[in-house]
PyMOL Python script that loads the backbone (N, CA, C, O; Angstrom):
from pymol import cmd

cmd.read_pdbstr("""\
ATOM      1  N   MET A   1      21.615   9.274 -10.693  1.00  0.00           N
ATOM      2  CA  MET A   1      21.900   7.858 -10.711  1.00  0.00           C
ATOM      3  C   MET A   1      20.586   7.096 -10.567  1.00  0.00           C
ATOM      4  O   MET A   1      19.846   7.351  -9.616  1.00  0.00           O
ATOM      5  N   PRO A   2      20.267   6.169 -11.474  1.00  0.00           N
ATOM      6  CA  PRO A   2      19.006   5.428 -11.371  1.00  0.00           C
ATOM      7  C   PRO A   2      19.015   4.511 -10.161  1.00  0.00           C
ATOM      8  O   PRO A   2      20.035   3.928  -9.795  1.00  0.00           O
ATOM      9  N   LYS A   3      17.846   4.407  -9.559  1.00  0.00           N
ATOM     10  CA  LYS A   3      17.697   3.545  -8.393  1.00  0.00           C
ATOM     11  C   LYS A   3      17.694   2.091  -8.844  1.00  0.00           C
ATOM     12  O   LYS A   3      16.964   1.722  -9.764  1.00  0.00           O
ATOM     13  N   GLU A   4      18.510   1.267  -8.196  1.00  0.00           N
ATOM     14  CA  GLU A   4      18.590  -0.145  -8.563  1.00  0.00           C
ATOM     15  C   GLU A   4      17.440  -0.921  -7.936  1.00  0.00           C
ATOM     16  O   GLU A   4      16.919  -0.553  -6.883  1.00  0.00           O
ATOM     17  N   GLU A   5      17.065  -1.987  -8.597  1.00  0.00           N
ATOM     18  CA  GLU A   5      16.045  -2.874  -8.063  1.00  0.00           C
ATOM     19  C   GLU A   5      16.579  -3.536  -6.798  1.00  0.00           C
ATOM     20  O   GLU A   5      17.761  -3.878  -6.750  1.00  0.00           O
ATOM     21  N   PRO A   6      15.752  -3.729  -5.770  1.00  0.00           N
ATOM     22  CA  PRO A   6      16.200  -4.316  -4.505  1.00  0.00           C
ATOM     23  C   PRO A   6      16.921  -5.643  -4.662  1.00  0.00           C
ATOM     24  O   PRO A   6      17.941  -5.865  -4.009  1.00  0.00           O
ATOM     25  N   LEU A   7      16.425  -6.517  -5.497  1.00  0.00           N
ATOM     26  CA  LEU A   7      17.072  -7.821  -5.637  1.00  0.00           C
ATOM     27  C   LEU A   7      18.423  -7.692  -6.329  1.00  0.00           C
ATOM     28  O   LEU A   7      19.329  -8.484  -6.070  1.00  0.00           O
ATOM     29  N   ALA A   8      18.566  -6.698  -7.210  1.00  0.00           N
ATOM     30  CA  ALA A   8      19.865  -6.470  -7.845  1.00  0.00           C
ATOM     31  C   ALA A   8      20.877  -6.004  -6.809  1.00  0.00           C
ATOM     32  O   ALA A   8      22.035  -6.423  -6.840  1.00  0.00           O
ATOM     33  N   VAL A   9      20.457  -5.152  -5.902  1.00  0.00           N
ATOM     34  CA  VAL A   9      21.339  -4.682  -4.832  1.00  0.00           C
ATOM     35  C   VAL A   9      21.772  -5.857  -3.967  1.00  0.00           C
ATOM     36  O   VAL A   9      22.946  -5.968  -3.615  1.00  0.00           O
ATOM     37  N   ILE A  10      20.856  -6.713  -3.630  1.00  0.00           N
ATOM     38  CA  ILE A  10      21.158  -7.881  -2.797  1.00  0.00           C
ATOM     39  C   ILE A  10      22.118  -8.809  -3.530  1.00  0.00           C
ATOM     40  O   ILE A  10      23.054  -9.334  -2.928  1.00  0.00           O
ATOM     41  N   ALA A  11      21.893  -9.011  -4.817  1.00  0.00           N
ATOM     42  CA  ALA A  11      22.770  -9.888  -5.602  1.00  0.00           C
ATOM     43  C   ALA A  11      24.178  -9.315  -5.662  1.00  0.00           C
ATOM     44  O   ALA A  11      25.153 -10.056  -5.537  1.00  0.00           O
ATOM     45  N   GLN A  12      24.296  -7.999  -5.853  1.00  0.00           N
ATOM     46  CA  GLN A  12      25.607  -7.373  -5.917  1.00  0.00           C
ATOM     47  C   GLN A  12      26.343  -7.491  -4.594  1.00  0.00           C
ATOM     48  O   GLN A  12      27.572  -7.544  -4.573  1.00  0.00           O
ATOM     49  N   ALA A  13      25.625  -7.531  -3.514  1.00  0.00           N
ATOM     50  CA  ALA A  13      26.240  -7.645  -2.197  1.00  0.00           C
ATOM     51  C   ALA A  13      26.685  -9.081  -1.916  1.00  0.00           C
ATOM     52  O   ALA A  13      27.291  -9.352  -0.880  1.00  0.00           O
ATOM     53  N   GLY A  14      26.388  -9.989  -2.829  1.00  0.00           N
ATOM     54  CA  GLY A  14      26.796 -11.373  -2.653  1.00  0.00           C
ATOM     55  C   GLY A  14      25.887 -12.154  -1.725  1.00  0.00           C
ATOM     56  O   GLY A  14      26.240 -13.246  -1.280  1.00  0.00           O
ATOM     57  N   ILE A  15      24.728 -11.606  -1.434  1.00  0.00           N
ATOM     58  CA  ILE A  15      23.810 -12.246  -0.501  1.00  0.00           C
ATOM     59  C   ILE A  15      22.841 -13.170  -1.237  1.00  0.00           C
ATOM     60  O   ILE A  15      22.470 -14.230  -0.731  1.00  0.00           O
ATOM     61  N   LEU A  16      22.440 -12.758  -2.429  1.00  0.00           N
ATOM     62  CA  LEU A  16      21.438 -13.515  -3.172  1.00  0.00           C
ATOM     63  C   LEU A  16      22.087 -14.713  -3.858  1.00  0.00           C
ATOM     64  O   LEU A  16      22.957 -14.567  -4.715  1.00  0.00           O
ATOM     65  N   THR A  17      21.651 -15.865  -3.467  1.00  0.00           N
ATOM     66  CA  THR A  17      22.080 -17.103  -4.092  1.00  0.00           C
ATOM     67  C   THR A  17      20.826 -17.894  -4.394  1.00  0.00           C
ATOM     68  O   THR A  17      19.714 -17.408  -4.188  1.00  0.00           O
ATOM     69  N   SER A  18      20.996 -19.083  -4.868  1.00  0.00           N
ATOM     70  CA  SER A  18      19.842 -19.928  -5.114  1.00  0.00           C
ATOM     71  C   SER A  18      19.268 -20.358  -3.772  1.00  0.00           C
ATOM     72  O   SER A  18      19.900 -21.093  -3.013  1.00  0.00           O
ATOM     73  N   MET A  19      18.055 -19.885  -3.496  1.00  0.00           N
ATOM     74  CA  MET A  19      17.404 -20.194  -2.225  1.00  0.00           C
ATOM     75  C   MET A  19      16.151 -20.998  -2.510  1.00  0.00           C
ATOM     76  O   MET A  19      15.341 -20.632  -3.361  1.00  0.00           O
ATOM     77  N   SER A  20      16.002 -22.088  -1.794  1.00  0.00           N
ATOM     78  CA  SER A  20      14.847 -22.938  -2.058  1.00  0.00           C
ATOM     79  C   SER A  20      13.974 -23.162  -0.838  1.00  0.00           C
ATOM     80  O   SER A  20      12.921 -23.791  -0.946  1.00  0.00           O
ATOM     81  N   THR A  21      14.384 -22.665   0.315  1.00  0.00           N
ATOM     82  CA  THR A  21      13.559 -22.846   1.500  1.00  0.00           C
ATOM     83  C   THR A  21      13.317 -21.501   2.175  1.00  0.00           C
ATOM     84  O   THR A  21      14.076 -20.549   1.993  1.00  0.00           O
ATOM     85  N   VAL A  22      12.269 -21.447   2.937  1.00  0.00           N
ATOM     86  CA  VAL A  22      11.962 -20.234   3.690  1.00  0.00           C
ATOM     87  C   VAL A  22      13.116 -19.899   4.630  1.00  0.00           C
ATOM     88  O   VAL A  22      13.457 -18.730   4.808  1.00  0.00           O
ATOM     89  N   GLU A  23      13.699 -20.899   5.214  1.00  0.00           N
ATOM     90  CA  GLU A  23      14.806 -20.664   6.147  1.00  0.00           C
ATOM     91  C   GLU A  23      15.988 -19.991   5.451  1.00  0.00           C
ATOM     92  O   GLU A  23      16.625 -19.106   6.023  1.00  0.00           O
ATOM     93  N   GLU A  24      16.283 -20.414   4.205  1.00  0.00           N
ATOM     94  CA  GLU A  24      17.375 -19.801   3.455  1.00  0.00           C
ATOM     95  C   GLU A  24      17.056 -18.347   3.107  1.00  0.00           C
ATOM     96  O   GLU A  24      17.929 -17.480   3.156  1.00  0.00           O
ATOM     97  N   ILE A  25      15.815 -18.097   2.760  1.00  0.00           N
ATOM     98  CA  ILE A  25      15.398 -16.726   2.447  1.00  0.00           C
ATOM     99  C   ILE A  25      15.479 -15.866   3.706  1.00  0.00           C
ATOM    100  O   ILE A  25      15.972 -14.739   3.655  1.00  0.00           O
ATOM    101  N   GLU A  26      15.002 -16.383   4.826  1.00  0.00           N
ATOM    102  CA  GLU A  26      15.076 -15.644   6.092  1.00  0.00           C
ATOM    103  C   GLU A  26      16.524 -15.310   6.446  1.00  0.00           C
ATOM    104  O   GLU A  26      16.821 -14.191   6.865  1.00  0.00           O
ATOM    105  N   ALA A  27      17.414 -16.271   6.280  1.00  0.00           N
ATOM    106  CA  ALA A  27      18.826 -16.053   6.597  1.00  0.00           C
ATOM    107  C   ALA A  27      19.413 -14.964   5.701  1.00  0.00           C
ATOM    108  O   ALA A  27      20.177 -14.121   6.172  1.00  0.00           O
ATOM    109  N   ALA A  28      19.064 -14.975   4.420  1.00  0.00           N
ATOM    110  CA  ALA A  28      19.567 -13.950   3.501  1.00  0.00           C
ATOM    111  C   ALA A  28      19.044 -12.573   3.884  1.00  0.00           C
ATOM    112  O   ALA A  28      19.789 -11.594   3.841  1.00  0.00           O
ATOM    113  N   ILE A  29      17.782 -12.488   4.256  1.00  0.00           N
ATOM    114  CA  ILE A  29      17.197 -11.206   4.646  1.00  0.00           C
ATOM    115  C   ILE A  29      17.887 -10.660   5.890  1.00  0.00           C
ATOM    116  O   ILE A  29      18.097  -9.452   6.006  1.00  0.00           O
ATOM    117  N   GLN A  30      18.235 -11.533   6.807  1.00  0.00           N
ATOM    118  CA  GLN A  30      18.900 -11.091   8.034  1.00  0.00           C
ATOM    119  C   GLN A  30      20.280 -10.499   7.769  1.00  0.00           C
ATOM    120  O   GLN A  30      20.815  -9.788   8.620  1.00  0.00           O
ATOM    121  N   GLN A  31      20.862 -10.775   6.615  1.00  0.00           N
ATOM    122  CA  GLN A  31      22.179 -10.252   6.269  1.00  0.00           C
ATOM    123  C   GLN A  31      22.128  -8.885   5.587  1.00  0.00           C
ATOM    124  O   GLN A  31      23.173  -8.290   5.327  1.00  0.00           O
ATOM    125  N   LEU A  32      20.947  -8.388   5.298  1.00  0.00           N
ATOM    126  CA  LEU A  32      20.812  -7.126   4.577  1.00  0.00           C
ATOM    127  C   LEU A  32      21.250  -5.945   5.432  1.00  0.00           C
ATOM    128  O   LEU A  32      21.052  -5.924   6.647  1.00  0.00           O
ATOM    129  N   SER A  33      21.847  -4.969   4.768  1.00  0.00           N
ATOM    130  CA  SER A  33      22.178  -3.706   5.439  1.00  0.00           C
ATOM    131  C   SER A  33      20.871  -2.935   5.635  1.00  0.00           C
ATOM    132  O   SER A  33      19.854  -3.288   5.038  1.00  0.00           O
ATOM    133  N   PRO A  34      20.884  -1.895   6.457  1.00  0.00           N
ATOM    134  CA  PRO A  34      19.653  -1.107   6.628  1.00  0.00           C
ATOM    135  C   PRO A  34      19.108  -0.549   5.309  1.00  0.00           C
ATOM    136  O   PRO A  34      17.896  -0.557   5.095  1.00  0.00           O
ATOM    137  N   ASP A  35      19.984  -0.069   4.427  1.00  0.00           N
ATOM    138  CA  ASP A  35      19.510   0.450   3.132  1.00  0.00           C
ATOM    139  C   ASP A  35      18.929  -0.661   2.268  1.00  0.00           C
ATOM    140  O   ASP A  35      17.906  -0.470   1.610  1.00  0.00           O
ATOM    141  N   GLN A  36      19.575  -1.812   2.268  1.00  0.00           N
ATOM    142  CA  GLN A  36      19.057  -2.950   1.506  1.00  0.00           C
ATOM    143  C   GLN A  36      17.723  -3.416   2.077  1.00  0.00           C
ATOM    144  O   GLN A  36      16.818  -3.784   1.328  1.00  0.00           O
ATOM    145  N   MET A  37      17.602  -3.400   3.405  1.00  0.00           N
ATOM    146  CA  MET A  37      16.348  -3.804   4.042  1.00  0.00           C
ATOM    147  C   MET A  37      15.221  -2.852   3.659  1.00  0.00           C
ATOM    148  O   MET A  37      14.099  -3.284   3.395  1.00  0.00           O
ATOM    149  N   ALA A  38      15.520  -1.564   3.630  1.00  0.00           N
ATOM    150  CA  ALA A  38      14.505  -0.581   3.231  1.00  0.00           C
ATOM    151  C   ALA A  38      14.060  -0.826   1.791  1.00  0.00           C
ATOM    152  O   ALA A  38      12.869  -0.767   1.484  1.00  0.00           O
ATOM    153  N   ALA A  39      15.020  -1.100   0.916  1.00  0.00           N
ATOM    154  CA  ALA A  39      14.679  -1.376  -0.482  1.00  0.00           C
ATOM    155  C   ALA A  39      13.863  -2.658  -0.592  1.00  0.00           C
ATOM    156  O   ALA A  39      12.903  -2.727  -1.360  1.00  0.00           O
ATOM    157  N   PHE A  40      14.249  -3.673   0.179  1.00  0.00           N
ATOM    158  CA  PHE A  40      13.510  -4.930   0.156  1.00  0.00           C
ATOM    159  C   PHE A  40      12.094  -4.735   0.671  1.00  0.00           C
ATOM    160  O   PHE A  40      11.146  -5.253   0.080  1.00  0.00           O
ATOM    161  N   ARG A  41      11.936  -3.995   1.766  1.00  0.00           N
ATOM    162  CA  ARG A  41      10.593  -3.735   2.314  1.00  0.00           C
ATOM    163  C   ARG A  41       9.697  -3.050   1.294  1.00  0.00           C
ATOM    164  O   ARG A  41       8.537  -3.424   1.124  1.00  0.00           O
ATOM    165  N   ALA A  42      10.241  -2.045   0.617  1.00  0.00           N
ATOM    166  CA  ALA A  42       9.451  -1.317  -0.381  1.00  0.00           C
ATOM    167  C   ALA A  42       9.045  -2.252  -1.518  1.00  0.00           C
ATOM    168  O   ALA A  42       7.896  -2.248  -1.961  1.00  0.00           O
ATOM    169  N   TRP A  43      10.005  -3.051  -1.982  1.00  0.00           N
ATOM    170  CA  TRP A  43       9.704  -3.997  -3.059  1.00  0.00           C
ATOM    171  C   TRP A  43       8.647  -4.991  -2.606  1.00  0.00           C
ATOM    172  O   TRP A  43       7.696  -5.253  -3.342  1.00  0.00           O
ATOM    173  N   TYR A  44       8.794  -5.553  -1.403  1.00  0.00           N
ATOM    174  CA  TYR A  44       7.865  -6.583  -0.938  1.00  0.00           C
ATOM    175  C   TYR A  44       6.468  -6.001  -0.711  1.00  0.00           C
ATOM    176  O   TYR A  44       5.471  -6.660  -1.006  1.00  0.00           O
ATOM    177  N   ALA A  45       6.389  -4.791  -0.198  1.00  0.00           N
ATOM    178  CA  ALA A  45       5.075  -4.171   0.012  1.00  0.00           C
ATOM    179  C   ALA A  45       4.330  -4.046  -1.314  1.00  0.00           C
ATOM    180  O   ALA A  45       3.135  -4.334  -1.386  1.00  0.00           O
ATOM    181  N   GLU A  46       5.021  -3.624  -2.347  1.00  0.00           N
ATOM    182  CA  GLU A  46       4.403  -3.509  -3.674  1.00  0.00           C
ATOM    183  C   GLU A  46       4.029  -4.886  -4.222  1.00  0.00           C
ATOM    184  O   GLU A  46       2.941  -5.065  -4.768  1.00  0.00           O
ATOM    185  N   PHE A  47       4.922  -5.845  -4.077  1.00  0.00           N
ATOM    186  CA  PHE A  47       4.671  -7.217  -4.525  1.00  0.00           C
ATOM    187  C   PHE A  47       3.438  -7.791  -3.838  1.00  0.00           C
ATOM    188  O   PHE A  47       2.573  -8.370  -4.494  1.00  0.00           O
ATOM    189  N   ASP A  48       3.357  -7.630  -2.520  1.00  0.00           N
ATOM    190  CA  ASP A  48       2.252  -8.178  -1.741  1.00  0.00           C
ATOM    191  C   ASP A  48       0.935  -7.491  -2.091  1.00  0.00           C
ATOM    192  O   ASP A  48      -0.099  -8.149  -2.206  1.00  0.00           O
ATOM    193  N   ALA A  49       0.971  -6.166  -2.261  1.00  0.00           N
ATOM    194  CA  ALA A  49      -0.243  -5.431  -2.617  1.00  0.00           C
ATOM    195  C   ALA A  49      -0.764  -5.862  -3.986  1.00  0.00           C
ATOM    196  O   ALA A  49      -1.972  -5.999  -4.181  1.00  0.00           O
ATOM    197  N   THR A  50       0.137  -6.072  -4.920  1.00  0.00           N
ATOM    198  CA  THR A  50      -0.262  -6.519  -6.258  1.00  0.00           C
ATOM    199  C   THR A  50      -0.889  -7.910  -6.198  1.00  0.00           C
ATOM    200  O   THR A  50      -1.896  -8.173  -6.856  1.00  0.00           O
ATOM    201  N   ALA A  51      -0.290  -8.794  -5.410  1.00  0.00           N
ATOM    202  CA  ALA A  51      -0.848 -10.146  -5.263  1.00  0.00           C
ATOM    203  C   ALA A  51      -2.240 -10.084  -4.616  1.00  0.00           C
ATOM    204  O   ALA A  51      -3.152 -10.796  -5.036  1.00  0.00           O
ATOM    205  N   TRP A  52      -2.399  -9.239  -3.603  1.00  0.00           N
ATOM    206  CA  TRP A  52      -3.691  -9.081  -2.923  1.00  0.00           C
ATOM    207  C   TRP A  52      -4.742  -8.557  -3.902  1.00  0.00           C
ATOM    208  O   TRP A  52      -5.851  -9.087  -3.972  1.00  0.00           O
ATOM    209  N   ASP A  53      -4.389  -7.519  -4.654  1.00  0.00           N
ATOM    210  CA  ASP A  53      -5.329  -6.948  -5.624  1.00  0.00           C
ATOM    211  C   ASP A  53      -5.742  -7.984  -6.661  1.00  0.00           C
ATOM    212  O   ASP A  53      -6.912  -8.064  -7.034  1.00  0.00           O
ATOM    213  N   ARG A  54      -4.785  -8.772  -7.123  1.00  0.00           N
ATOM    214  CA  ARG A  54      -5.081  -9.812  -8.117  1.00  0.00           C
ATOM    215  C   ARG A  54      -6.050 -10.843  -7.536  1.00  0.00           C
ATOM    216  O   ARG A  54      -6.995 -11.253  -8.211  1.00  0.00           O
ATOM    217  N   GLN A  55      -5.821 -11.261  -6.292  1.00  0.00           N
ATOM    218  CA  GLN A  55      -6.690 -12.255  -5.663  1.00  0.00           C
ATOM    219  C   GLN A  55      -8.099 -11.712  -5.465  1.00  0.00           C
ATOM    220  O   GLN A  55      -9.079 -12.415  -5.714  1.00  0.00           O
ATOM    221  N   ILE A  56      -8.205 -10.462  -5.019  1.00  0.00           N
ATOM    222  CA  ILE A  56      -9.533  -9.849  -4.837  1.00  0.00           C
ATOM    223  C   ILE A  56     -10.261  -9.777  -6.183  1.00  0.00           C
ATOM    224  O   ILE A  56     -11.449 -10.090  -6.262  1.00  0.00           O
ATOM    225  N   ALA A  57      -9.560  -9.371  -7.227  1.00  0.00           N
ATOM    226  CA  ALA A  57     -10.183  -9.285  -8.557  1.00  0.00           C
ATOM    227  C   ALA A  57     -10.654 -10.660  -9.028  1.00  0.00           C
ATOM    228  O   ALA A  57     -11.743 -10.790  -9.585  1.00  0.00           O
ATOM    229  N   GLU A  58      -9.836 -11.677  -8.804  1.00  0.00           N
ATOM    230  CA  GLU A  58     -10.235 -13.039  -9.189  1.00  0.00           C
ATOM    231  C   GLU A  58     -11.439 -13.514  -8.384  1.00  0.00           C
ATOM    232  O   GLU A  58     -12.365 -14.110  -8.935  1.00  0.00           O
ATOM    233  N   ASP A  59     -11.423 -13.250  -7.085  1.00  0.00           N
ATOM    234  CA  ASP A  59     -12.553 -13.645  -6.233  1.00  0.00           C
ATOM    235  C   ASP A  59     -13.828 -12.925  -6.652  1.00  0.00           C
ATOM    236  O   ASP A  59     -14.902 -13.525  -6.688  1.00  0.00           O
ATOM    237  N   ASP A  60     -13.709 -11.636  -6.970  1.00  0.00           N
ATOM    238  CA  ASP A  60     -14.865 -10.864  -7.408  1.00  0.00           C
ATOM    239  C   ASP A  60     -15.412 -11.419  -8.721  1.00  0.00           C
ATOM    240  O   ASP A  60     -16.618 -11.621  -8.858  1.00  0.00           O
ATOM    241  N   ALA A  61     -14.538 -11.661  -9.672  1.00  0.00           N
ATOM    242  CA  ALA A  61     -14.962 -12.177 -10.980  1.00  0.00           C
ATOM    243  C   ALA A  61     -15.624 -13.547 -10.857  1.00  0.00           C
ATOM    244  O   ALA A  61     -16.521 -13.880 -11.631  1.00  0.00           O
ATOM    245  N   ALA A  62     -15.181 -14.333  -9.887  1.00  0.00           N
ATOM    246  CA  ALA A  62     -15.736 -15.682  -9.693  1.00  0.00           C
ATOM    247  C   ALA A  62     -17.001 -15.678  -8.832  1.00  0.00           C
ATOM    248  O   ALA A  62     -17.625 -16.720  -8.632  1.00  0.00           O
ATOM    249  N   GLY A  63     -17.373 -14.499  -8.324  1.00  0.00           N
ATOM    250  CA  GLY A  63     -18.589 -14.413  -7.511  1.00  0.00           C
ATOM    251  C   GLY A  63     -18.402 -14.791  -6.053  1.00  0.00           C
ATOM    252  O   GLY A  63     -19.382 -14.908  -5.317  1.00  0.00           O
ATOM    253  N   ARG A  64     -17.153 -14.986  -5.618  1.00  0.00           N
ATOM    254  CA  ARG A  64     -16.915 -15.412  -4.241  1.00  0.00           C
ATOM    255  C   ARG A  64     -17.149 -14.299  -3.216  1.00  0.00           C
ATOM    256  O   ARG A  64     -17.158 -14.553  -2.012  1.00  0.00           O
ATOM    257  N   LEU A  65     -17.338 -13.078  -3.694  1.00  0.00           N
ATOM    258  CA  LEU A  65     -17.595 -11.969  -2.771  1.00  0.00           C
ATOM    259  C   LEU A  65     -19.058 -11.519  -2.793  1.00  0.00           C
ATOM    260  O   LEU A  65     -19.441 -10.589  -2.083  1.00  0.00           O
ATOM    261  N   ASP A  66     -19.851 -12.176  -3.598  1.00  0.00           N
ATOM    262  CA  ASP A  66     -21.259 -11.778  -3.734  1.00  0.00           C
ATOM    263  C   ASP A  66     -21.996 -11.803  -2.407  1.00  0.00           C
ATOM    264  O   ASP A  66     -22.849 -10.949  -2.162  1.00  0.00           O
ATOM    265  N   TRP A  67     -21.687 -12.760  -1.548  1.00  0.00           N
ATOM    266  CA  TRP A  67     -22.371 -12.853  -0.257  1.00  0.00           C
ATOM    267  C   TRP A  67     -22.070 -11.630   0.607  1.00  0.00           C
ATOM    268  O   TRP A  67     -22.924 -11.194   1.380  1.00  0.00           O
ATOM    269  N   LEU A  68     -20.860 -11.070   0.483  1.00  0.00           N
ATOM    270  CA  LEU A  68     -20.532  -9.866   1.252  1.00  0.00           C
ATOM    271  C   LEU A  68     -21.329  -8.661   0.762  1.00  0.00           C
ATOM    272  O   LEU A  68     -21.806  -7.850   1.555  1.00  0.00           O
ATOM    273  N   ILE A  69     -21.462  -8.562  -0.545  1.00  0.00           N
ATOM    274  CA  ILE A  69     -22.248  -7.468  -1.119  1.00  0.00           C
ATOM    275  C   ILE A  69     -23.694  -7.587  -0.669  1.00  0.00           C
ATOM    276  O   ILE A  69     -24.313  -6.599  -0.273  1.00  0.00           O
ATOM    277  N   GLN A  70     -24.228  -8.797  -0.731  1.00  0.00           N
ATOM    278  CA  GLN A  70     -25.623  -8.996  -0.326  1.00  0.00           C
ATOM    279  C   GLN A  70     -25.812  -8.682   1.158  1.00  0.00           C
ATOM    280  O   GLN A  70     -26.808  -8.072   1.546  1.00  0.00           O
ATOM    281  N   GLU A  71     -24.856  -9.099   1.982  1.00  0.00           N
ATOM    282  CA  GLU A  71     -24.943  -8.818   3.416  1.00  0.00           C
ATOM    283  C   GLU A  71     -24.936  -7.310   3.678  1.00  0.00           C
ATOM    284  O   GLU A  71     -25.687  -6.823   4.522  1.00  0.00           O
ATOM    285  N   ALA A  72     -24.102  -6.586   2.968  1.00  0.00           N
ATOM    286  CA  ALA A  72     -24.045  -5.126   3.128  1.00  0.00           C
ATOM    287  C   ALA A  72     -25.352  -4.482   2.677  1.00  0.00           C
ATOM    288  O   ALA A  72     -25.852  -3.568   3.333  1.00  0.00           O
ATOM    289  N   LEU A  73     -25.905  -4.952   1.567  1.00  0.00           N
ATOM    290  CA  LEU A  73     -27.179  -4.411   1.090  1.00  0.00           C
ATOM    291  C   LEU A  73     -28.308  -4.723   2.062  1.00  0.00           C
ATOM    292  O   LEU A  73     -29.174  -3.880   2.297  1.00  0.00           O
ATOM    293  N   ASP A  74     -28.306  -5.925   2.629  1.00  0.00           N
ATOM    294  CA  ASP A  74     -29.315  -6.284   3.622  1.00  0.00           C
ATOM    295  C   ASP A  74     -29.202  -5.389   4.855  1.00  0.00           C
ATOM    296  O   ASP A  74     -30.218  -4.952   5.398  1.00  0.00           O
ATOM    297  N   ASP A  75     -27.987  -5.117   5.297  1.00  0.00           N
ATOM    298  CA  ASP A  75     -27.786  -4.234   6.448  1.00  0.00           C
ATOM    299  C   ASP A  75     -28.278  -2.831   6.135  1.00  0.00           C
ATOM    300  O   ASP A  75     -28.888  -2.183   6.985  1.00  0.00           O
ATOM    301  N   LEU A  76     -28.017  -2.356   4.920  1.00  0.00           N
ATOM    302  CA  LEU A  76     -28.468  -1.030   4.511  1.00  0.00           C
ATOM    303  C   LEU A  76     -30.000  -0.979   4.513  1.00  0.00           C
ATOM    304  O   LEU A  76     -30.599  -0.042   5.041  1.00  0.00           O
ATOM    305  N   ASP A  77     -30.618  -1.991   3.921  1.00  0.00           N
ATOM    306  CA  ASP A  77     -32.094  -2.043   3.865  1.00  0.00           C
ATOM    307  C   ASP A  77     -32.701  -2.109   5.266  1.00  0.00           C
ATOM    308  O   ASP A  77     -33.780  -1.564   5.496  1.00  0.00           O
ATOM    309  N   ALA A  78     -32.024  -2.764   6.196  1.00  0.00           N
ATOM    310  CA  ALA A  78     -32.546  -2.920   7.562  1.00  0.00           C
ATOM    311  C   ALA A  78     -32.212  -1.710   8.437  1.00  0.00           C
ATOM    312  O   ALA A  78     -32.565  -1.689   9.616  1.00  0.00           O
ATOM    313  N   GLY A  79     -31.544  -0.712   7.883  1.00  0.00           N
ATOM    314  CA  GLY A  79     -31.217   0.478   8.660  1.00  0.00           C
ATOM    315  C   GLY A  79     -30.050   0.298   9.615  1.00  0.00           C
ATOM    316  O   GLY A  79     -29.916   1.054  10.576  1.00  0.00           O
ATOM    317  N   ARG A  80     -29.221  -0.673   9.369  1.00  0.00           N
ATOM    318  CA  ARG A  80     -28.074  -0.914  10.248  1.00  0.00           C
ATOM    319  C   ARG A  80     -26.806  -0.215   9.768  1.00  0.00           C
ATOM    320  O   ARG A  80     -25.715  -0.526  10.247  1.00  0.00           O
ATOM    321  N   CYS A  81     -26.930   0.726   8.829  1.00  0.00           N
ATOM    322  CA  CYS A  81     -25.771   1.454   8.314  1.00  0.00           C
ATOM    323  C   CYS A  81     -25.939   2.946   8.563  1.00  0.00           C
ATOM    324  O   CYS A  81     -27.056   3.460   8.616  1.00  0.00           O
ATOM    325  N   THR A  82     -24.837   3.613   8.712  1.00  0.00           N
ATOM    326  CA  THR A  82     -24.857   5.064   8.883  1.00  0.00           C
ATOM    327  C   THR A  82     -23.911   5.683   7.865  1.00  0.00           C
ATOM    328  O   THR A  82     -22.992   5.030   7.371  1.00  0.00           O
ATOM    329  N   ASP A  83     -24.153   6.962   7.560  1.00  0.00           N
ATOM    330  CA  ASP A  83     -23.252   7.698   6.671  1.00  0.00           C
ATOM    331  C   ASP A  83     -22.180   8.349   7.507  1.00  0.00           C
ATOM    332  O   ASP A  83     -22.427   9.359   8.167  1.00  0.00           O
ATOM    333  N   ARG A  84     -21.001   7.784   7.483  1.00  0.00           N
ATOM    334  CA  ARG A  84     -19.863   8.365   8.209  1.00  0.00           C
ATOM    335  C   ARG A  84     -18.703   8.472   7.295  1.00  0.00           C
ATOM    336  O   ARG A  84     -17.638   8.936   7.702  1.00  0.00           O
TER     337      ARG A  84
END
""", "prot")
cmd.dss("prot")
cmd.show_as("cartoon", "prot")
cmd.util.cbc("prot")
cmd.orient("prot")
C-alpha cells in the first residue's frame, strides 16, 4: 500500500480546512492522531530543511556569507584552527 502524503491523511480525517492564522493551524495540529503527527513531523522536517538549504544557497550566491569564509581563513592563517 503506498504511503499517503501527510496533508492528505489530515484532510481525510476531516481536520484540514481552510486555515489562515497560526492559531488555526496550531489547533488543527493538536487534533492529529499519533500516526498523523509522526507523518506531519516527517513532512515538516523535510519542508524546513529544503527551505533552509534554499536560503543558504541564495545567501551564498549573493555574497552574504563571504565574511564568514574570510573570518575562517583569517583564523586558519593566524593558527587558531586545529584538525579535528
